[in-house]
N, C-alpha and C positions, 0 to 999 in steps of 0.2 A: 257328503254325497246324498242327493235326493233319492227317494225310494218310490217304487211303483206298487200300488195297492189295488187289490180287487175287492170290492164290497158287494155283498149280495143280501137281499131281504130273505129272512128265514121262513117267512109264510107268504102265501099268495097276497099280492098287494091290490088286485083289482084294476079297474080301468082308470085312465088318467093318472098313472103312477109309474115311477121308476122301480125297476126290480133289481138292477145292478149297475155298477160303475167300475171303471178303471181310471184311477187318478194318480197324479204325481204330487207327493207331499213330503214334508220333513219327517213325519211320524204318523202313527195311527190316529192320534187325536186330531191332527190337522186334516187327515184324509176324511175322517168322519164329519168334520165341520164343513169341508168343501161340499160334500154330498147333501148335508142338511140345508145348506144355503139355497140349493136349487130344488129341494123336495117339492113334490106336487101333492096329489091327494093322499099319498101314503103317509105324509107328515114327517116333520123333522126328526121326531123321536125314533123313527125307523132306522136312521143312520146314526144317530147319537148313542144309542143303547145297544151294547153287545147282545142282549137277550133278543133283540129284533133283527139283527144283521150280523153277518160274519165280516171280517176284515182280514184279508190274507196278504202278507208281503209276497210279491212275486218277482222283484228284481230291482236293479239300480237304474235310475234315469241317466241320461247322457249328461256330460259335464256342463253343457250350455243351458240346461233346463233350470227354471226358477220356480219356486213354490210361492203361492199366495199373491202374486202381483195382479193378475187378472184371472178371476175364477175360471171362466170357461176355457182359458188356454191350458188348464191343468186337469181338465176332465178329458181323458183320452177317448173313452167309449162310455156311452150310457145306453141302457136298454129301457125303453119307455113303452108302456101298454096304453095305447089310445082308446078312448071309449066312444 
């Protein structure tokens, strides 16, 4: 069963940056990779490293969900600060 994760940057990320995501993934590693692939000015490292972002399991995805086929289909919500 696929899982739903909430990822949030631990520090202010500034303009033209994501500060949080809700994603569907098999595990935390995949969740972090999905966010890193669409990172903006905050940089991939924000989502890849636990010292820069939290990753909390928040529930199970529906049975018809699939992880990793098309990246943007698995990002449920993203918070972006435009500059």
